[in-house]
ZALUMLUM-359098 format. One record per atom (N, C-alpha, C): z, y, x; atom name; chain. Coordinates in nm, 3 decimals. Each point is the difference from the previous one (the first is absolute). Example, Ala and Ser with C-alpha at 12.3 -4.5 7.8 and 13.67 -1.06 7.14 Angstrom:
BEGIN
REC	0.780	-0.569	1.319	N	A
REC	0.000	0.119	-0.089	CA	A
REC	0.000	0.120	0.090	C	A
REC	-0.072	0.105	-0.035	N	A
REC	0.006	0.119	0.082	CA	A
REC	0.073	0.109	-0.077	C	A
This chain:
BEGIN
REC	-6.193	-3.979	-1.038	N	A
REC	0.079	-0.006	-0.134	CA	A
REC	0.136	-0.031	0.009	C	A
REC	0.102	0.058	-0.064	N	A
REC	0.130	-0.032	0.017	CA	A
REC	0.034	0.004	-0.146	C	A
REC	0.093	-0.148	-0.016	N	A
REC	0.056	-0.045	-0.122	CA	A
REC	0.152	0.017	0.033	C	A
REC	0.086	0.011	-0.104	N	A
REC	0.152	-0.016	0.058	CA	A
REC	0.009	-0.147	-0.024	C	A
REC	0.133	-0.032	0.044	N	A
REC	0.046	-0.148	0.017	CA	A
REC	0.016	-0.061	-0.123	C	A
REC	0.060	0.089	-0.115	N	A
REC	0.005	-0.066	-0.142	CA	A
REC	-0.155	-0.033	-0.052	C	A
REC	-0.111	0.059	0.024	N	A
REC	-0.122	-0.021	-0.047	CA	A
REC	-0.066	-0.147	0.093	C	A
REC	0.037	0.028	0.113	N	A
REC	-0.042	-0.105	0.103	CA	A
REC	0.109	-0.136	-0.057	C	A
REC	0.082	0.014	-0.063	N	A
REC	0.083	-0.127	0.002	CA	A
REC	-0.054	-0.043	-0.153	C	A
REC	-0.028	0.073	-0.088	N	A
REC	-0.077	-0.031	-0.129	CA	A
REC	-0.139	-0.066	0.043	C	A
REC	-0.094	0.087	0.077	N	A
REC	-0.134	-0.053	0.047	CA	A
REC	0.038	-0.140	0.045	C	A
REC	0.085	-0.043	0.084	N	A
REC	-0.007	-0.138	0.050	CA	A
REC	0.042	-0.101	-0.114	C	A
REC	0.095	0.076	-0.114	N	A
REC	-0.043	-0.115	-0.121	CA	A
REC	-0.127	-0.029	-0.033	C	A
REC	-0.081	0.106	-0.049	N	A
REC	-0.113	0.008	-0.047	CA	A
REC	-0.097	-0.090	0.080	C	A
REC	0.007	0.007	0.119	N	A
REC	-0.083	-0.091	0.097	CA	A
REC	0.036	-0.113	0.016	C	A
REC	0.110	-0.073	-0.025	N	A
REC	0.055	-0.112	0.012	CA	A
REC	-0.030	-0.053	-0.135	C	A
REC	0.019	0.069	-0.130	N	A
REC	-0.052	-0.065	-0.101	CA	A
REC	-0.151	-0.016	-0.013	C	A
REC	-0.104	0.106	0.071	N	A
REC	-0.147	0.013	0.006	CA	A
REC	-0.034	-0.131	0.087	C	A
REC	0.065	-0.051	0.105	N	A
REC	-0.014	-0.119	0.058	CA	A
REC	0.041	-0.105	-0.054	C	A
REC	0.081	-0.020	-0.084	N	A
REC	0.028	-0.111	-0.112	CA	A
REC	-0.100	-0.039	-0.087	C	A
REC	-0.028	0.133	-0.045	N	A
REC	-0.135	0.012	-0.111	CA	A
REC	-0.125	-0.074	0.094	C	A
REC	-0.036	0.042	0.048	N	A
REC	-0.113	-0.008	0.115	CA	A
REC	0.010	-0.169	0.013	C	A
REC	0.086	-0.051	0.073	N	A
REC	0.024	-0.115	0.022	CA	A
REC	-0.023	-0.115	-0.116	C	A
REC	0.047	0.055	-0.137	N	A
REC	0.011	-0.057	-0.113	CA	A
REC	-0.167	-0.021	-0.028	C	A
REC	-0.065	0.097	-0.027	N	A
REC	-0.115	0.051	-0.014	CA	A
REC	-0.116	-0.143	0.096	C	A
REC	0.030	-0.012	0.112	N	A
REC	-0.042	-0.073	0.069	CA	A
REC	-0.044	-0.125	-0.068	C	A
REC	0.103	-0.085	-0.052	N	A
REC	-0.005	-0.099	-0.071	CA	A
REC	-0.138	0.020	-0.117	C	A
REC	0.024	0.095	-0.073	N	A
REC	-0.094	0.020	-0.116	CA	A
REC	-0.143	0.026	0.076	C	A
REC	-0.032	0.055	0.091	N	A
REC	-0.138	0.008	0.056	CA	A
REC	-0.045	-0.108	0.073	C	A
REC	0.088	-0.067	0.055	N	A
REC	-0.036	-0.101	0.106	CA	A
REC	-0.048	-0.143	-0.054	C	A
REC	0.019	-0.027	-0.138	N	A
REC	-0.034	-0.131	-0.040	CA	A
REC	-0.069	0.031	-0.132	C	A
REC	-0.105	-0.061	-0.069	N	A
REC	-0.039	0.013	-0.116	CA	A
REC	-0.019	-0.157	-0.048	C	A
REC	-0.015	-0.003	-0.170	N	A
REC	-0.019	-0.138	-0.029	CA	A
REC	-0.131	-0.016	-0.088	C	A
REC	-0.087	-0.069	0.071	N	A
REC	-0.164	-0.029	-0.063	CA	A
REC	-0.029	-0.146	-0.054	C	A
REC	-0.082	0.012	-0.024	N	A
REC	-0.054	-0.163	-0.051	CA	A
REC	-0.043	-0.023	0.132	C	A
REC	-0.057	-0.155	-0.001	N	A
REC	-0.053	-0.046	0.113	CA	A
REC	-0.156	0.046	-0.025	C	A
REC	-0.021	0.064	0.125	N	A
REC	-0.139	0.026	0.007	CA	A
REC	-0.046	0.125	0.006	C	A
REC	0.100	0.108	-0.088	N	A
REC	-0.024	0.124	-0.007	CA	A
REC	0.064	0.077	0.141	C	A
REC	-0.051	0.112	-0.014	N	A
REC	0.039	0.094	0.121	CA	A
REC	0.105	0.089	-0.011	C	A
REC	0.087	0.021	0.058	N	A
REC	0.098	0.079	-0.050	CA	A
REC	-0.018	0.131	0.042	C	A
REC	0.042	0.111	-0.098	N	A
REC	-0.021	0.134	-0.025	CA	A
REC	0.132	0.065	0.084	C	A
REC	-0.062	0.053	0.117	N	A
REC	0.101	0.053	0.083	CA	A
REC	0.070	0.165	-0.068	C	A
REC	0.115	-0.004	0.018	N	A
REC	0.037	0.116	-0.073	CA	A
REC	-0.045	0.136	0.091	C	A
REC	0.050	0.119	-0.085	N	A
REC	-0.042	0.141	0.069	CA	A
REC	0.041	0.029	0.097	C	A
REC	0.167	-0.036	-0.027	N	A
REC	0.097	0.027	0.088	CA	A
REC	0.025	-0.092	0.087	C	A
REC	-0.073	-0.039	0.125	N	A
REC	0.006	-0.123	0.047	CA	A
REC	0.152	-0.012	0.109	C	A
REC	-0.021	-0.175	0.046	N	A
REC	0.104	-0.009	0.092	CA	A
REC	-0.001	0.048	0.125	C	A
REC	-0.094	0.066	0.051	N	A
REC	-0.013	0.092	0.114	CA	A
REC	0.018	0.144	-0.018	C	A
REC	-0.005	0.038	-0.118	N	A
REC	0.047	0.145	-0.027	CA	A
REC	0.170	0.000	-0.008	C	A
REC	0.033	-0.119	-0.071	N	A
REC	0.139	-0.013	0.010	CA	A
REC	0.057	0.010	0.112	C	A
REC	-0.061	-0.068	0.094	N	A
REC	0.074	-0.073	0.134	CA	A
REC	-0.005	0.157	0.092	C	A
REC	-0.094	0.076	-0.033	N	A
REC	-0.014	0.138	0.062	CA	A
REC	0.087	0.102	-0.025	C	A
REC	0.033	0.013	-0.167	N	A
REC	0.085	0.062	-0.044	CA	A
REC	0.156	-0.038	0.045	C	A
REC	0.031	-0.125	0.027	N	A
REC	0.119	-0.056	0.033	CA	A
REC	0.039	0.041	0.135	C	A
REC	-0.100	-0.028	0.088	N	A
REC	0.001	0.030	0.140	CA	A
REC	0.051	0.170	0.033	C	A
REC	-0.097	0.065	-0.093	N	A
REC	0.043	0.152	-0.022	CA	A
REC	0.157	0.038	-0.035	C	A
REC	0.003	-0.048	-0.086	N	A
REC	0.159	0.024	-0.081	CA	A
REC	0.113	-0.063	0.108	C	A
REC	-0.020	-0.124	0.046	N	A
REC	0.094	-0.037	0.088	CA	A
REC	0.025	0.066	0.112	C	A
REC	-0.124	0.084	0.048	N	A
REC	0.032	0.085	0.141	CA	A
REC	0.069	0.090	-0.038	C	A
REC	-0.051	0.067	-0.122	N	A
REC	0.091	0.133	-0.060	CA	A
REC	0.153	-0.027	-0.004	C	A
REC	0.016	-0.123	-0.066	N	A
REC	0.156	-0.053	-0.031	CA	A
REC	0.054	-0.014	0.150	C	A
REC	-0.064	-0.050	0.082	N	A
REC	0.050	-0.026	0.139	CA	A
REC	0.033	0.145	0.049	C	A
REC	-0.065	0.102	-0.002	N	A
REC	0.032	0.094	0.066	CA	A
REC	0.081	0.095	-0.087	C	A
REC	0.001	0.001	-0.143	N	A
REC	0.097	0.073	-0.045	CA	A
REC	0.151	-0.080	0.026	C	A
REC	0.027	-0.125	0.002	N	A
REC	0.099	-0.046	0.020	CA	A
REC	0.072	0.044	0.150	C	A
REC	-0.073	-0.018	0.092	N	A
REC	0.037	0.061	0.156	CA	A
REC	0.038	0.164	-0.024	C	A
REC	-0.088	0.044	-0.067	N	A
REC	0.054	0.125	-0.007	CA	A
REC	0.121	0.042	-0.108	C	A
REC	0.024	-0.068	-0.100	N	A
REC	0.146	0.005	-0.061	CA	A
REC	0.107	-0.063	0.077	C	A
REC	-0.065	-0.081	0.076	N	A
REC	0.140	-0.080	0.113	CA	A
REC	0.031	0.149	0.079	C	A
REC	-0.125	0.018	0.069	N	A
REC	0.025	0.113	0.103	CA	A
REC	0.113	0.122	-0.060	C	A
REC	-0.062	0.049	-0.105	N	A
REC	0.074	0.117	-0.063	CA	A
REC	0.137	-0.058	-0.057	C	A
REC	0.042	-0.114	-0.021	N	A
REC	0.133	-0.029	-0.065	CA	A
REC	0.074	-0.024	0.127	C	A
REC	-0.042	0.001	0.125	N	A
REC	0.084	-0.033	0.106	CA	A
REC	0.012	0.151	0.095	C	A
REC	-0.090	0.086	-0.010	N	A
REC	-0.019	0.125	0.054	CA	A
REC	0.092	0.096	-0.063	C	A
REC	0.022	0.002	-0.132	N	A
REC	0.088	0.062	-0.093	CA	A
REC	0.111	-0.029	-0.026	C	A
REC	0.123	0.111	-0.021	N	A
REC	0.128	-0.072	-0.022	CA	A
REC	0.049	0.068	-0.120	C	A
REC	0.094	-0.074	-0.047	N	A
REC	0.076	0.081	-0.151	CA	A
REC	0.148	-0.026	0.080	C	A
REC	0.091	0.097	-0.061	N	A
REC	0.126	0.027	0.033	CA	A
REC	0.081	-0.033	-0.137	C	A
REC	0.068	-0.123	0.022	N	A
REC	0.089	-0.045	-0.081	CA	A
REC	0.145	-0.041	0.005	C	A
REC	0.098	0.083	-0.047	N	A
REC	0.127	-0.022	0.030	CA	A
REC	0.034	0.033	0.134	C	A
REC	-0.047	0.121	0.038	N	A
REC	0.015	0.034	0.154	CA	A
REC	-0.031	-0.110	0.118	C	A
REC	-0.126	-0.058	-0.015	N	A
REC	-0.074	-0.079	0.070	CA	A
REC	-0.146	0.028	-0.042	C	A
REC	-0.058	0.008	0.144	N	A
REC	-0.141	0.059	-0.001	CA	A
REC	-0.074	-0.184	0.049	C	A
REC	-0.093	-0.029	-0.096	N	A
REC	-0.079	-0.128	0.023	CA	A
REC	-0.168	0.036	-0.041	C	A
REC	-0.055	-0.083	0.078	N	A
REC	-0.173	-0.029	-0.044	CA	A
REC	0.035	-0.060	-0.142	C	A
REC	-0.147	0.059	-0.050	N	A
REC	0.011	-0.026	-0.154	CA	A
REC	0.000	-0.158	-0.026	C	A
REC	-0.048	-0.065	0.112	N	A
REC	-0.004	-0.159	-0.043	CA	A
REC	0.111	-0.057	-0.014	C	A
REC	0.091	0.079	0.081	N	A
REC	0.153	-0.054	0.020	CA	A
REC	0.055	0.037	-0.147	C	A
REC	-0.019	0.106	-0.055	N	A
REC	0.029	0.060	-0.120	CA	A
REC	-0.012	-0.085	-0.085	C	A
REC	-0.138	-0.031	-0.019	N	A
REC	-0.080	-0.089	-0.080	CA	A
REC	0.111	-0.152	0.019	C	A
REC	0.012	-0.049	0.097	N	A
REC	0.078	-0.139	-0.012	CA	A
REC	0.124	0.019	-0.012	C	A
REC	0.076	0.133	0.004	N	A
REC	0.129	0.007	-0.038	CA	A
REC	0.046	0.021	-0.145	C	A
REC	-0.138	0.045	-0.085	N	A
REC	-0.010	0.016	-0.125	CA	A
REC	-0.008	-0.142	-0.057	C	A
REC	-0.057	-0.078	0.079	N	A
REC	0.004	-0.170	-0.068	CA	A
REC	0.110	-0.068	-0.016	C	A
REC	0.075	0.040	0.114	N	A
REC	0.155	-0.083	0.042	CA	A
REC	0.079	0.064	-0.073	C	A
REC	-0.004	0.138	-0.048	N	A
REC	0.108	0.015	-0.097	CA	A
REC	-0.027	-0.023	-0.125	C	A
REC	-0.140	-0.005	-0.042	N	A
REC	-0.011	-0.088	-0.149	CA	A
REC	0.033	-0.147	0.026	C	A
REC	-0.008	-0.071	0.074	N	A
REC	0.063	-0.145	0.039	CA	A
REC	0.121	0.025	-0.023	C	A
REC	0.095	0.042	0.088	N	A
REC	0.124	0.045	0.011	CA	A
REC	0.054	0.044	-0.174	C	A
REC	-0.058	0.070	-0.061	N	A
REC	0.044	0.031	-0.098	CA	A
REC	-0.006	-0.108	-0.114	C	A
REC	-0.122	-0.061	-0.010	N	A
REC	-0.020	-0.114	-0.100	CA	A
REC	0.111	-0.103	0.073	C	A
REC	0.037	-0.049	0.085	N	A
REC	0.100	-0.082	0.059	CA	A
REC	0.157	0.043	-0.043	C	A
REC	0.007	0.142	-0.002	N	A
REC	0.137	0.037	-0.061	CA	A
REC	-0.001	-0.017	-0.138	C	A
REC	-0.128	0.030	-0.080	N	A
REC	-0.005	0.022	-0.115	CA	A
REC	0.044	-0.170	-0.062	C	A
REC	-0.065	-0.083	0.074	N	A
REC	0.042	-0.156	-0.043	CA	A
REC	0.155	-0.014	0.009	C	A
REC	0.033	0.038	0.113	N	A
REC	0.178	-0.002	-0.020	CA	A
REC	0.067	0.067	-0.061	C	A
REC	-0.039	0.127	-0.034	N	A
REC	0.056	0.085	-0.113	CA	A
REC	0.001	-0.080	-0.149	C	A
REC	-0.102	-0.075	0.013	N	A
REC	-0.004	-0.048	-0.145	CA	A
REC	0.110	-0.103	-0.041	C	A
REC	0.061	-0.052	0.124	N	A
REC	0.098	-0.128	-0.024	CA	A
REC	0.098	0.042	-0.060	C	A
REC	0.075	-0.071	-0.079	N	A
REC	0.128	-0.014	-0.054	CA	A
REC	0.118	-0.018	0.090	C	A
REC	0.119	0.064	-0.008	N	A
REC	0.084	0.017	0.120	CA	A
REC	0.064	-0.151	-0.024	C	A
REC	0.012	-0.061	-0.117	N	A
REC	0.062	-0.130	-0.029	CA	A
REC	-0.087	-0.063	-0.118	C	A
REC	-0.035	-0.125	0.000	N	A
REC	-0.075	-0.054	-0.134	CA	A
REC	0.013	-0.152	-0.007	C	A
REC	0.031	-0.058	-0.097	N	A
REC	-0.010	-0.139	-0.020	CA	A
REC	-0.100	-0.103	0.053	C	A
REC	0.044	-0.065	0.058	N	A
REC	-0.100	-0.080	0.094	CA	A
REC	0.014	-0.162	-0.053	C	A
REC	0.079	-0.064	-0.021	N	A
REC	-0.014	-0.141	-0.032	CA	A
REC	0.132	-0.038	-0.034	C	A
REC	0.050	-0.096	-0.102	N	A
REC	0.106	-0.066	-0.016	CA	A
REC	0.031	-0.172	-0.021	C	A
REC	0.045	-0.057	0.076	N	A
REC	0.016	-0.124	-0.003	CA	A
REC	0.137	-0.058	-0.067	C	A
REC	0.028	-0.063	-0.125	N	A
REC	0.123	-0.030	-0.006	CA	A
REC	0.096	0.138	-0.073	C	A
REC	0.095	-0.024	0.093	N	A
REC	0.102	0.167	-0.003	CA	A
REC	-0.044	0.088	0.108	C	A
REC	-0.098	-0.020	0.125	N	A
REC	-0.003	0.054	0.088	CA	A
REC	-0.149	0.101	-0.062	C	A
REC	0.046	0.140	0.007	N	A
REC	-0.127	0.111	-0.044	CA	A
REC	-0.012	0.072	0.180	C	A
REC	-0.126	0.012	0.015	N	A
REC	-0.023	0.057	0.114	CA	A
REC	-0.105	0.121	-0.020	C	A
REC	0.062	0.109	0.069	N	A
REC	-0.089	0.125	0.005	CA	A
REC	-0.047	0.026	0.103	C	A
REC	-0.107	0.068	-0.010	N	A
REC	-0.091	0.092	0.112	CA	A
REC	0.041	0.130	0.023	C	A
REC	0.053	-0.004	0.113	N	A
REC	0.069	0.117	0.042	CA	A
REC	-0.084	0.092	0.105	C	A
REC	-0.021	0.134	-0.028	N	A
REC	-0.099	0.093	0.084	CA	A
REC	0.130	0.028	0.104	C	A
REC	-0.052	-0.017	0.144	N	A
REC	0.100	0.047	0.098	CA	A
REC	-0.043	0.115	0.053	C	A
REC	-0.059	0.116	-0.072	N	A
REC	-0.025	0.135	0.014	CA	A
REC	-0.011	0.067	-0.131	C	A
REC	-0.009	0.138	0.020	N	A
REC	-0.018	0.076	-0.134	CA	A
REC	-0.114	0.014	-0.043	C	A
REC	-0.016	-0.047	-0.090	N	A
REC	-0.132	0.024	-0.088	CA	A
REC	-0.049	0.150	-0.053	C	A
REC	0.111	0.024	-0.033	N	A
REC	-0.042	0.195	-0.008	CA	A
REC	-0.054	0.078	0.128	C	A
REC	0.044	-0.039	0.074	N	A
REC	-0.001	0.046	0.195	CA	A
REC	-0.146	-0.018	0.013	C	A
REC	-0.045	-0.123	-0.023	N	A
REC	-0.153	-0.018	0.005	CA	A
REC	-0.081	0.073	-0.082	C	A
REC	0.021	-0.008	-0.140	N	A
REC	-0.065	0.090	-0.107	CA	A
REC	-0.028	0.148	0.055	C	A
REC	0.124	0.086	0.070	N	A
REC	-0.018	0.118	0.042	CA	A
REC	-0.090	0.018	0.103	C	A
REC	0.023	-0.125	0.124	N	A
REC	-0.080	0.015	0.103	CA	A
REC	-0.125	-0.010	-0.023	C	A
REC	-0.059	-0.122	-0.126	N	A
REC	-0.127	0.046	-0.013	CA	A
REC	-0.043	0.088	-0.069	C	A
REC	0.017	0.083	-0.082	N	A
REC	-0.001	0.110	-0.053	CA	A
REC	-0.051	0.124	0.125	C	A
REC	0.095	-0.006	0.128	N	A
REC	0.005	0.097	0.052	CA	A
REC	-0.137	-0.018	0.105	C	A
REC	-0.008	-0.141	0.036	N	A
REC	-0.125	-0.047	0.078	CA	A
REC	-0.098	0.016	-0.073	C	A
REC	-0.040	-0.002	-0.138	N	A
REC	-0.095	0.039	-0.088	CA	A
REC	-0.050	0.150	0.027	C	A
REC	0.152	0.077	-0.016	N	A
REC	-0.053	0.139	0.023	CA	A
REC	-0.068	0.034	0.134	C	A
REC	0.047	-0.051	0.092	N	A
REC	-0.013	0.023	0.163	CA	A
REC	-0.186	-0.035	0.007	C	A
REC	0.013	-0.131	-0.042	N	A
REC	-0.151	-0.062	-0.005	CA	A
REC	-0.111	0.101	-0.086	C	A
REC	0.030	0.042	-0.105	N	A
REC	-0.057	0.125	-0.044	CA	A
REC	-0.032	0.111	0.052	C	A
REC	0.114	0.076	0.065	N	A
REC	-0.006	0.137	0.079	CA	A
REC	-0.089	-0.036	0.129	C	A
REC	0.031	-0.136	0.083	N	A
REC	-0.101	-0.024	0.066	CA	A
REC	-0.134	-0.001	-0.016	C	A
REC	-0.045	-0.080	-0.129	N	A
REC	-0.153	-0.017	-0.043	CA	A
REC	-0.060	0.146	-0.030	C	A
REC	0.104	0.103	-0.074	N	A
REC	-0.064	0.125	0.019	CA	A
REC	-0.011	0.073	0.103	C	A
REC	0.092	0.008	0.104	N	A
REC	-0.075	0.055	0.148	CA	A
REC	-0.118	-0.073	0.044	C	A
REC	0.008	-0.139	-0.032	N	A
REC	-0.132	-0.090	0.052	CA	A
REC	-0.114	0.093	-0.062	C	A
REC	0.012	0.002	-0.127	N	A
REC	-0.124	0.024	-0.092	CA	A
REC	-0.043	0.179	0.055	C	A
REC	0.098	0.076	0.009	N	A
REC	-0.016	0.130	0.042	CA	A
REC	-0.081	0.002	0.116	C	A
REC	0.036	-0.109	0.113	N	A
REC	-0.029	0.003	0.111	CA	A
REC	-0.182	-0.021	0.005	C	A
REC	-0.033	-0.107	-0.112	N	A
REC	-0.113	-0.050	-0.001	CA	A
REC	-0.105	0.104	-0.051	C	A
REC	0.094	0.116	-0.041	N	A
REC	-0.133	0.108	-0.070	CA	A
REC	-0.003	0.113	0.098	C	A
REC	0.067	0.002	0.087	N	A
REC	-0.012	0.077	0.135	CA	A
REC	-0.080	-0.040	0.090	C	A
REC	0.018	-0.123	0.059	N	A
REC	-0.061	-0.055	0.101	CA	A
REC	-0.163	0.008	-0.048	C	A
REC	-0.053	0.024	0.109	N	A
REC	-0.156	-0.009	-0.034	CA	A
REC	-0.062	-0.102	0.108	C	A
REC	-0.108	-0.072	-0.037	N	A
REC	-0.092	-0.095	0.110	CA	A
REC	-0.121	0.058	-0.028	C	A
REC	-0.086	-0.034	0.087	N	A
REC	-0.139	0.025	0.032	CA	A
REC	-0.069	-0.158	-0.046	C	A
REC	-0.037	0.027	-0.127	N	A
REC	-0.100	-0.075	-0.080	CA	A
REC	-0.082	-0.001	-0.108	C	A
REC	-0.118	-0.058	0.046	N	A
REC	-0.117	0.076	-0.112	CA	A
REC	0.025	-0.087	-0.131	C	A
REC	0.040	0.057	-0.095	N	A
REC	0.027	-0.102	-0.136	CA	A
REC	-0.082	0.049	-0.096	C	A
REC	-0.144	0.056	0.031	N	A
REC	-0.094	0.052	-0.095	CA	A
REC	-0.101	-0.141	-0.048	C	A
REC	0.021	-0.079	0.057	N	A
REC	-0.082	-0.128	-0.051	CA	A
REC	0.077	-0.079	-0.105	C	A
REC	0.155	0.028	-0.081	N	A
REC	0.054	-0.041	-0.047	CA	A
REC	0.057	0.104	-0.100	C	A
REC	-0.005	0.115	0.009	N	A
REC	0.049	0.096	-0.098	CA	A
REC	-0.133	0.124	-0.002	C	A
């Protein structure tokens, strides 16, 4: 059975959450409080059952990871006259967003602001760059990151991987 990469990414998130939930439920079924001399009542959903389910889901999660990684390496995106594997495009989008945030911080600076005064001496904090340039650059980098993310998302709906998701949907 084939699913598209977008569905695989969503399923990976679901499996990760399910693993966390099952791990948490281990604590609920592995201990009970009783009065001295009483016999504990074992829950219907036993520790062994949870462990078996966890083992199965973890195996599917690993397999899905490998398939997603392989698809992200084998498939490419064209962006700004450059063809790159999806995995590289994802990293570039992350970097563009980080650079945009950095430029936004610089763009929020004032060109000159009061810093401190002592007696008759007044000090000013002066930017050694043009904050407007960085505000504009931040906007452009954010636009590029959005365009690239849209290309990645579109590719995620085009690429199919062989994985049976019938246990989860």
